[in-house]
C-alpha positions as CSV (number, residue, x, y, z in Angstrom):
1,M,-86.7,-181.8,-77.8
2,K,-85.9,-184.9,-79.8
3,D,-82.3,-183.7,-80.6
4,D,-80.2,-180.8,-81.8
5,S,-80.8,-181.1,-85.5
6,I,-83.2,-179.6,-88.0
7,E,-85.2,-182.8,-88.0
8,G,-85.3,-183.0,-84.2
9,I,-86.3,-179.3,-83.8
10,Y,-89.0,-179.4,-86.4
11,D,-90.4,-182.8,-85.4
12,T,-90.8,-181.4,-81.9
13,L,-92.3,-178.2,-83.3
14,K,-94.9,-180.3,-85.2
15,Q,-95.8,-182.2,-82.0
16,C,-96.2,-179.0,-80.1
17,A,-98.5,-177.5,-82.8
18,L,-100.6,-180.6,-82.8
19,I,-101.0,-180.6,-79.0
20,S,-101.6,-176.8,-79.0
21,K,-104.3,-177.2,-81.7
22,S,-106.3,-179.1,-79.1
23,A,-105.7,-176.5,-76.4
24,G,-103.2,-178.8,-74.7
25,G,-100.4,-177.4,-72.5
26,I,-96.8,-177.6,-73.7
27,G,-93.4,-177.6,-72.0
28,V,-90.3,-178.1,-74.0
29,A,-86.8,-179.0,-72.6
30,V,-84.3,-177.2,-74.8
31,S,-81.1,-178.1,-72.9
32,C,-79.8,-180.1,-75.9
33,I,-79.7,-177.1,-78.2
34,R,-76.2,-175.8,-78.9
35,A,-75.1,-172.4,-77.6
36,T,-74.7,-169.4,-79.9
37,G,-71.5,-169.7,-81.9
38,S,-71.0,-173.5,-81.3
39,Y,-69.4,-175.3,-84.1
40,I,-71.7,-177.5,-86.3
41,A,-69.6,-180.3,-87.8
42,G,-72.2,-181.3,-90.5
43,T,-72.2,-177.8,-92.1
44,N,-68.8,-176.4,-90.9
45,G,-70.9,-173.5,-89.6
46,N,-71.8,-172.1,-86.2
47,S,-75.0,-172.4,-84.3
48,N,-77.4,-169.4,-84.0
49,G,-78.3,-170.6,-80.5
50,L,-81.5,-170.9,-78.6
51,V,-83.2,-167.6,-79.1
52,P,-83.9,-167.8,-82.9
53,M,-85.3,-171.3,-82.4
54,L,-87.6,-170.1,-79.5
55,R,-88.9,-167.3,-81.7
56,V,-90.0,-169.9,-84.3
57,Y,-91.8,-171.9,-81.5
58,N,-93.4,-168.8,-80.1
59,N,-94.6,-167.7,-83.5
60,T,-96.1,-171.1,-84.1
61,A,-97.9,-171.0,-80.8
62,R,-99.4,-167.6,-81.9
63,Y,-100.4,-169.1,-85.3
64,V,-102.0,-172.3,-84.1
65,D,-105.6,-172.2,-82.8
66,Q,-105.4,-172.2,-79.0
67,G,-109.0,-173.4,-78.5
68,G,-110.0,-169.9,-77.3
69,N,-107.4,-169.8,-74.6
70,K,-105.0,-166.9,-74.2
71,V,-101.8,-167.4,-76.3
72,R,-98.7,-167.2,-74.2
73,C,-95.1,-167.2,-75.0
74,F,-93.2,-170.5,-74.8
75,A,-90.1,-168.7,-73.3
76,Y,-91.1,-166.4,-70.4
77,D,-87.5,-166.0,-69.3
78,F,-86.1,-164.7,-72.6
79,Q,-86.7,-161.0,-73.1
80,E,-85.1,-161.2,-76.5
81,V,-87.9,-163.5,-77.7
82,V,-90.7,-161.2,-76.7
């Protein structure tokens, strides 16, 4: 993950989609993503946390052609995602 920002999240998502399009394997370190409820100074709002972001990544993996390989969830450990 480039960083905990809209730009960083979606730049990384684009890279994942391009790799996945060619049936490449993907692993994403998401430790930089803020926890649910964390304050966001730029918007004076609160973070939705990791799970909604992982849903977007998982849905993208399902959408992008996997080169005939079985589509798998990005986040095996998060029951909320699947």
